PyMOL Python script that loads the backbone (N, CA, C, O; Angstrom):
from pymol import cmd

cmd.read_pdbstr("""\
ATOM      1  N   UNK A   1      97.807 115.112 121.860  1.00  0.00           N
ATOM      2  CA  UNK A   1      98.607 113.887 122.488  1.00  0.00           C
ATOM      3  C   UNK A   1      98.660 114.813 123.803  1.00  0.00           C
ATOM      4  O   UNK A   1      98.889 116.023 123.808  1.00  0.00           O
ATOM      5  N   UNK A   2      98.407 114.012 124.891  1.00  0.00           N
ATOM      6  CA  UNK A   2      98.142 114.137 126.465  1.00  0.00           C
ATOM      7  C   UNK A   2      99.154 114.983 126.728  1.00  0.00           C
ATOM      8  O   UNK A   2     100.098 114.998 125.938  1.00  0.00           O
ATOM      9  N   UNK A   3      99.165 115.789 127.800  1.00  0.00           N
ATOM     10  CA  UNK A   3      99.953 116.366 128.408  1.00  0.00           C
ATOM     11  C   UNK A   3     100.917 115.473 129.622  1.00  0.00           C
ATOM     12  O   UNK A   3     100.399 114.757 130.479  1.00  0.00           O
ATOM     13  N   UNK A   4     101.960 115.628 129.519  1.00  0.00           N
ATOM     14  CA  UNK A   4     102.627 115.170 130.590  1.00  0.00           C
ATOM     15  C   UNK A   4     103.249 115.635 132.118  1.00  0.00           C
ATOM     16  O   UNK A   4     104.149 116.462 132.265  1.00  0.00           O
ATOM     17  N   UNK A   5     102.764 115.129 132.877  1.00  0.00           N
ATOM     18  CA  UNK A   5     102.542 115.652 134.330  1.00  0.00           C
ATOM     19  C   UNK A   5     104.372 115.911 134.781  1.00  0.00           C
ATOM     20  O   UNK A   5     105.301 115.140 134.542  1.00  0.00           O
ATOM     21  N   UNK A   6     104.415 117.113 135.412  1.00  0.00           N
ATOM     22  CA  UNK A   6     105.641 117.360 135.742  1.00  0.00           C
ATOM     23  C   UNK A   6     105.990 116.498 136.988  1.00  0.00           C
ATOM     24  O   UNK A   6     105.309 116.534 138.013  1.00  0.00           O
ATOM     25  N   UNK A   7     107.095 115.721 136.833  1.00  0.00           N
ATOM     26  CA  UNK A   7     107.563 115.119 138.285  1.00  0.00           C
ATOM     27  C   UNK A   7     108.478 115.600 139.205  1.00  0.00           C
ATOM     28  O   UNK A   7     109.461 116.215 138.792  1.00  0.00           O
ATOM     29  N   UNK A   8     108.227 115.328 140.958  1.00  0.00           N
ATOM     30  CA  UNK A   8     109.292 115.700 141.662  1.00  0.00           C
ATOM     31  C   UNK A   8     110.609 115.729 141.409  1.00  0.00           C
ATOM     32  O   UNK A   8     111.307 116.679 141.762  1.00  0.00           O
ATOM     33  N   UNK A   9     111.054 114.735 140.802  1.00  0.00           N
ATOM     34  CA  UNK A   9     112.525 114.092 140.651  1.00  0.00           C
ATOM     35  C   UNK A   9     112.880 114.415 139.261  1.00  0.00           C
ATOM     36  O   UNK A   9     112.218 114.245 138.237  1.00  0.00           O
ATOM     37  N   UNK A  10     113.991 114.887 139.416  1.00  0.00           N
ATOM     38  CA  UNK A  10     114.228 115.897 137.994  1.00  0.00           C
ATOM     39  C   UNK A  10     115.889 115.321 137.853  1.00  0.00           C
ATOM     40  O   UNK A  10     116.646 115.163 138.811  1.00  0.00           O
ATOM     41  N   UNK A  11     116.224 115.059 136.404  1.00  0.00           N
ATOM     42  CA  UNK A  11     117.755 114.444 136.472  1.00  0.00           C
ATOM     43  C   UNK A  11     118.659 116.175 136.564  1.00  0.00           C
ATOM     44  O   UNK A  11     118.157 117.299 136.540  1.00  0.00           O
ATOM     45  N   UNK A  12     119.694 115.878 136.639  1.00  0.00           N
ATOM     46  CA  UNK A  12     120.933 116.906 136.884  1.00  0.00           C
ATOM     47  C   UNK A  12     122.402 116.111 136.648  1.00  0.00           C
ATOM     48  O   UNK A  12     122.794 114.961 136.845  1.00  0.00           O
ATOM     49  N   UNK A  13     123.066 117.486 136.061  1.00  0.00           N
ATOM     50  CA  UNK A  13     124.146 117.031 135.954  1.00  0.00           C
ATOM     51  C   UNK A  13     125.009 117.958 136.951  1.00  0.00           C
ATOM     52  O   UNK A  13     124.654 119.102 137.232  1.00  0.00           O
ATOM     53  N   UNK A  14     126.428 117.227 137.571  1.00  0.00           N
ATOM     54  CA  UNK A  14     127.105 117.647 138.631  1.00  0.00           C
ATOM     55  C   UNK A  14     128.437 118.033 137.325  1.00  0.00           C
ATOM     56  O   UNK A  14     128.898 117.413 136.366  1.00  0.00           O
ATOM     57  N   UNK A  15     128.705 119.509 138.004  1.00  0.00           N
ATOM     58  CA  UNK A  15     129.645 120.603 137.039  1.00  0.00           C
ATOM     59  C   UNK A  15     130.973 120.838 137.568  1.00  0.00           C
ATOM     60  O   UNK A  15     130.904 121.848 138.268  1.00  0.00           O
ATOM     61  N   UNK A  16     132.101 120.390 137.557  1.00  0.00           N
ATOM     62  CA  UNK A  16     132.841 120.628 138.475  1.00  0.00           C
ATOM     63  C   UNK A  16     133.725 122.081 138.357  1.00  0.00           C
ATOM     64  O   UNK A  16     134.260 122.449 137.311  1.00  0.00           O
ATOM     65  N   UNK A  17     133.773 122.916 139.790  1.00  0.00           N
ATOM     66  CA  UNK A  17     133.752 124.332 139.661  1.00  0.00           C
ATOM     67  C   UNK A  17     135.494 124.601 139.170  1.00  0.00           C
ATOM     68  O   UNK A  17     135.705 125.798 138.978  1.00  0.00           O
ATOM     69  N   UNK A  18     136.754 123.686 138.940  1.00  0.00           N
ATOM     70  CA  UNK A  18     137.903 124.322 138.605  1.00  0.00           C
ATOM     71  C   UNK A  18     137.806 124.005 136.769  1.00  0.00           C
ATOM     72  O   UNK A  18     137.955 124.904 135.941  1.00  0.00           O
ATOM     73  N   UNK A  19     137.604 122.936 136.510  1.00  0.00           N
ATOM     74  CA  UNK A  19     137.635 122.467 135.040  1.00  0.00           C
ATOM     75  C   UNK A  19     136.643 122.752 134.583  1.00  0.00           C
ATOM     76  O   UNK A  19     136.829 122.565 133.380  1.00  0.00           O
ATOM     77  N   UNK A  20     135.523 123.141 134.731  1.00  0.00           N
ATOM     78  CA  UNK A  20     134.174 123.527 134.530  1.00  0.00           C
ATOM     79  C   UNK A  20     133.387 122.000 133.482  1.00  0.00           C
ATOM     80  O   UNK A  20     132.653 122.218 132.519  1.00  0.00           O
ATOM     81  N   UNK A  21     133.727 120.676 133.916  1.00  0.00           N
ATOM     82  CA  UNK A  21     133.478 119.998 132.696  1.00  0.00           C
ATOM     83  C   UNK A  21     132.324 119.336 133.371  1.00  0.00           C
ATOM     84  O   UNK A  21     132.452 119.553 134.576  1.00  0.00           O
ATOM     85  N   UNK A  22     130.958 118.430 133.075  1.00  0.00           N
ATOM     86  CA  UNK A  22     130.706 117.928 133.640  1.00  0.00           C
ATOM     87  C   UNK A  22     130.521 116.388 134.098  1.00  0.00           C
ATOM     88  O   UNK A  22     129.994 115.766 133.175  1.00  0.00           O
ATOM     89  N   UNK A  23     130.725 115.749 134.973  1.00  0.00           N
ATOM     90  CA  UNK A  23     131.443 114.422 134.993  1.00  0.00           C
ATOM     91  C   UNK A  23     130.577 113.560 135.804  1.00  0.00           C
ATOM     92  O   UNK A  23     130.885 112.405 136.097  1.00  0.00           O
ATOM     93  N   UNK A  24     129.726 114.011 136.086  1.00  0.00           N
ATOM     94  CA  UNK A  24     128.496 113.111 136.982  1.00  0.00           C
ATOM     95  C   UNK A  24     126.849 113.700 136.358  1.00  0.00           C
ATOM     96  O   UNK A  24     126.580 114.822 135.929  1.00  0.00           O
ATOM     97  N   UNK A  25     125.936 112.491 136.503  1.00  0.00           N
ATOM     98  CA  UNK A  25     124.547 112.353 136.382  1.00  0.00           C
ATOM     99  C   UNK A  25     123.894 111.846 137.397  1.00  0.00           C
ATOM    100  O   UNK A  25     124.252 110.769 137.874  1.00  0.00           O
ATOM    101  N   UNK A  26     122.542 112.724 138.027  1.00  0.00           N
ATOM    102  CA  UNK A  26     121.578 111.910 139.106  1.00  0.00           C
ATOM    103  C   UNK A  26     120.969 112.521 139.178  1.00  0.00           C
ATOM    104  O   UNK A  26     121.166 113.654 138.737  1.00  0.00           O
ATOM    105  N   UNK A  27     119.850 112.171 139.772  1.00  0.00           N
ATOM    106  CA  UNK A  27     118.804 112.760 140.181  1.00  0.00           C
ATOM    107  C   UNK A  27     118.543 113.495 141.626  1.00  0.00           C
ATOM    108  O   UNK A  27     119.299 113.506 142.597  1.00  0.00           O
ATOM    109  N   UNK A  28     117.209 114.125 141.479  1.00  0.00           N
ATOM    110  CA  UNK A  28     116.966 115.200 142.511  1.00  0.00           C
ATOM    111  C   UNK A  28     115.511 115.455 142.955  1.00  0.00           C
ATOM    112  O   UNK A  28     114.691 116.043 142.250  1.00  0.00           O
ATOM    113  N   UNK A  29     115.237 114.916 144.302  1.00  0.00           N
ATOM    114  CA  UNK A  29     113.654 115.612 144.039  1.00  0.00           C
ATOM    115  C   UNK A  29     113.628 117.082 144.689  1.00  0.00           C
ATOM    116  O   UNK A  29     114.065 117.453 145.779  1.00  0.00           O
ATOM    117  N   UNK A  30     112.983 117.797 143.679  1.00  0.00           N
ATOM    118  CA  UNK A  30     112.727 119.072 143.601  1.00  0.00           C
ATOM    119  C   UNK A  30     111.904 119.796 144.950  1.00  0.00           C
ATOM    120  O   UNK A  30     111.969 120.902 145.486  1.00  0.00           O
ATOM    121  N   UNK A  31     111.167 118.653 145.168  1.00  0.00           N
ATOM    122  CA  UNK A  31     110.038 118.959 146.987  1.00  0.00           C
ATOM    123  C   UNK A  31     111.375 119.347 148.104  1.00  0.00           C
ATOM    124  O   UNK A  31     111.487 120.421 148.695  1.00  0.00           O
ATOM    125  N   UNK A  32     112.348 118.143 148.207  1.00  0.00           N
ATOM    126  CA  UNK A  32     112.603 117.742 149.168  1.00  0.00           C
ATOM    127  C   UNK A  32     114.090 118.433 149.335  1.00  0.00           C
ATOM    128  O   UNK A  32     114.408 118.761 150.478  1.00  0.00           O
ATOM    129  N   UNK A  33     114.834 118.626 148.474  1.00  0.00           N
ATOM    130  CA  UNK A  33     115.459 119.973 148.117  1.00  0.00           C
ATOM    131  C   UNK A  33     115.778 121.031 147.015  1.00  0.00           C
ATOM    132  O   UNK A  33     116.714 120.923 146.223  1.00  0.00           O
ATOM    133  N   UNK A  34     114.747 122.233 147.062  1.00  0.00           N
ATOM    134  CA  UNK A  34     114.316 123.115 146.076  1.00  0.00           C
ATOM    135  C   UNK A  34     116.109 123.689 145.947  1.00  0.00           C
ATOM    136  O   UNK A  34     116.257 124.049 144.779  1.00  0.00           O
ATOM    137  N   UNK A  35     117.126 123.831 146.549  1.00  0.00           N
ATOM    138  CA  UNK A  35     118.272 124.445 146.388  1.00  0.00           C
ATOM    139  C   UNK A  35     119.436 123.918 145.854  1.00  0.00           C
ATOM    140  O   UNK A  35     119.498 122.706 146.066  1.00  0.00           O
ATOM    141  N   UNK A  36     120.313 124.328 145.288  1.00  0.00           N
ATOM    142  CA  UNK A  36     121.024 123.768 144.147  1.00  0.00           C
ATOM    143  C   UNK A  36     121.817 122.985 144.756  1.00  0.00           C
ATOM    144  O   UNK A  36     122.140 123.440 145.853  1.00  0.00           O
ATOM    145  N   UNK A  37     122.426 121.659 144.425  1.00  0.00           N
ATOM    146  CA  UNK A  37     123.171 120.739 145.000  1.00  0.00           C
ATOM    147  C   UNK A  37     124.577 120.895 144.905  1.00  0.00           C
ATOM    148  O   UNK A  37     125.137 120.936 143.810  1.00  0.00           O
ATOM    149  N   UNK A  38     125.190 120.985 145.994  1.00  0.00           N
ATOM    150  CA  UNK A  38     126.907 120.930 146.057  1.00  0.00           C
ATOM    151  C   UNK A  38     127.461 119.930 146.839  1.00  0.00           C
ATOM    152  O   UNK A  38     127.176 119.796 148.029  1.00  0.00           O
ATOM    153  N   UNK A  39     128.506 118.974 146.029  1.00  0.00           N
ATOM    154  CA  UNK A  39     128.768 118.206 146.686  1.00  0.00           C
ATOM    155  C   UNK A  39     130.551 117.971 146.563  1.00  0.00           C
ATOM    156  O   UNK A  39     130.840 118.427 145.456  1.00  0.00           O
ATOM    157  N   UNK A  40     131.696 117.509 147.170  1.00  0.00           N
ATOM    158  CA  UNK A  40     132.620 117.305 146.890  1.00  0.00           C
ATOM    159  C   UNK A  40     132.783 115.860 146.276  1.00  0.00           C
ATOM    160  O   UNK A  40     132.443 114.844 146.882  1.00  0.00           O
ATOM    161  N   UNK A  41     133.374 115.870 144.934  1.00  0.00           N
ATOM    162  CA  UNK A  41     133.496 114.758 144.369  1.00  0.00           C
ATOM    163  C   UNK A  41     134.839 114.604 143.641  1.00  0.00           C
ATOM    164  O   UNK A  41     135.719 115.464 143.659  1.00  0.00           O
ATOM    165  N   UNK A  42     134.904 113.576 143.082  1.00  0.00           N
ATOM    166  CA  UNK A  42     136.650 113.116 142.371  1.00  0.00           C
ATOM    167  C   UNK A  42     136.416 113.678 140.704  1.00  0.00           C
ATOM    168  O   UNK A  42     135.890 113.051 139.784  1.00  0.00           O
ATOM    169  N   UNK A  43     136.873 114.768 140.685  1.00  0.00           N
ATOM    170  CA  UNK A  43     137.336 114.945 139.068  1.00  0.00           C
ATOM    171  C   UNK A  43     138.185 114.375 138.488  1.00  0.00           C
ATOM    172  O   UNK A  43     139.314 114.797 138.737  1.00  0.00           O
ATOM    173  N   UNK A  44     138.090 113.180 137.464  1.00  0.00           N
ATOM    174  CA  UNK A  44     138.878 112.892 136.639  1.00  0.00           C
ATOM    175  C   UNK A  44     140.327 113.568 136.029  1.00  0.00           C
ATOM    176  O   UNK A  44     141.501 113.209 136.121  1.00  0.00           O
ATOM    177  N   UNK A  45     139.726 114.608 135.428  1.00  0.00           N
ATOM    178  CA  UNK A  45     140.832 115.360 134.678  1.00  0.00           C
ATOM    179  C   UNK A  45     141.648 116.275 135.973  1.00  0.00           C
ATOM    180  O   UNK A  45     142.829 116.588 135.825  1.00  0.00           O
ATOM    181  N   UNK A  46     141.037 116.576 136.975  1.00  0.00           N
ATOM    182  CA  UNK A  46     142.184 117.356 137.946  1.00  0.00           C
ATOM    183  C   UNK A  46     142.941 116.357 138.474  1.00  0.00           C
ATOM    184  O   UNK A  46     144.166 116.450 138.400  1.00  0.00           O
ATOM    185  N   UNK A  47     142.298 115.174 139.129  1.00  0.00           N
ATOM    186  CA  UNK A  47     142.739 114.017 139.408  1.00  0.00           C
ATOM    187  C   UNK A  47     143.179 114.209 140.830  1.00  0.00           C
ATOM    188  O   UNK A  47     144.308 114.027 141.287  1.00  0.00           O
ATOM    189  N   UNK A  48     141.635 114.776 141.716  1.00  0.00           N
ATOM    190  CA  UNK A  48     141.809 115.813 142.658  1.00  0.00           C
ATOM    191  C   UNK A  48     140.166 115.496 143.005  1.00  0.00           C
ATOM    192  O   UNK A  48     139.371 115.159 142.127  1.00  0.00           O
ATOM    193  N   UNK A  49     139.717 115.704 144.767  1.00  0.00           N
ATOM    194  CA  UNK A  49     138.438 115.898 144.760  1.00  0.00           C
ATOM    195  C   UNK A  49     138.103 117.505 144.724  1.00  0.00           C
ATOM    196  O   UNK A  49     138.757 118.362 145.318  1.00  0.00           O
ATOM    197  N   UNK A  50     136.977 117.729 143.924  1.00  0.00           N
ATOM    198  CA  UNK A  50     136.907 119.039 144.064  1.00  0.00           C
ATOM    199  C   UNK A  50     135.170 119.342 144.198  1.00  0.00           C
ATOM    200  O   UNK A  50     134.289 118.496 144.348  1.00  0.00           O
ATOM    201  N   UNK A  51     135.082 120.230 144.132  1.00  0.00           N
ATOM    202  CA  UNK A  51     133.445 120.977 144.598  1.00  0.00           C
ATOM    203  C   UNK A  51     132.538 120.841 143.254  1.00  0.00           C
ATOM    204  O   UNK A  51     132.812 121.401 142.193  1.00  0.00           O
ATOM    205  N   UNK A  52     131.664 120.190 143.429  1.00  0.00           N
ATOM    206  CA  UNK A  52     131.115 119.845 141.881  1.00  0.00           C
ATOM    207  C   UNK A  52     129.504 120.437 142.109  1.00  0.00           C
ATOM    208  O   UNK A  52     128.822 120.025 143.048  1.00  0.00           O
ATOM    209  N   UNK A  53     128.909 121.630 140.955  1.00  0.00           N
ATOM    210  CA  UNK A  53     127.623 122.108 141.585  1.00  0.00           C
ATOM    211  C   UNK A  53     126.627 121.883 140.530  1.00  0.00           C
ATOM    212  O   UNK A  53     127.095 121.744 139.400  1.00  0.00           O
ATOM    213  N   UNK A  54     125.260 121.814 140.670  1.00  0.00           N
ATOM    214  CA  UNK A  54     124.190 121.255 140.152  1.00  0.00           C
ATOM    215  C   UNK A  54     124.396 122.181 138.947  1.00  0.00           C
ATOM    216  O   UNK A  54     124.977 123.265 138.983  1.00  0.00           O
ATOM    217  N   UNK A  55     123.692 121.450 137.592  1.00  0.00           N
ATOM    218  CA  UNK A  55     123.857 121.942 136.370  1.00  0.00           C
ATOM    219  C   UNK A  55     122.425 121.487 135.725  1.00  0.00           C
ATOM    220  O   UNK A  55     121.825 120.593 136.321  1.00  0.00           O
ATOM    221  N   UNK A  56     121.811 122.066 134.495  1.00  0.00           N
ATOM    222  CA  UNK A  56     120.946 121.050 134.145  1.00  0.00           C
ATOM    223  C   UNK A  56     121.656 120.349 132.933  1.00  0.00           C
ATOM    224  O   UNK A  56     122.649 120.754 132.329  1.00  0.00           O
ATOM    225  N   UNK A  57     120.832 119.058 132.680  1.00  0.00           N
ATOM    226  CA  UNK A  57     121.145 118.203 131.803  1.00  0.00           C
ATOM    227  C   UNK A  57     120.497 118.508 130.097  1.00  0.00           C
ATOM    228  O   UNK A  57     119.325 118.509 129.721  1.00  0.00           O
ATOM    229  N   UNK A  58     121.686 118.733 129.363  1.00  0.00           N
ATOM    230  CA  UNK A  58     121.067 118.779 127.996  1.00  0.00           C
ATOM    231  C   UNK A  58     120.935 117.366 127.049  1.00  0.00           C
ATOM    232  O   UNK A  58     120.426 117.417 125.930  1.00  0.00           O
TER     233      UNK A  58
END
""", "prot")
cmd.dss("prot")
cmd.show_as("cartoon", "prot")
cmd.util.cbc("prot")
cmd.orient("prot")
């Protein structure tokens, strides 16, 4: 089977720093933003806006 080239765009999950649950999934371009993504997003389990960090999608 032919090898698949690695795309610069990868799928990531955003994990809440307080409840440790993965609430969101998104895509990011590795060339444009090589660092870990951190966003303030709404956590439905905490019922408030919390910091969400990038993790791998399983």
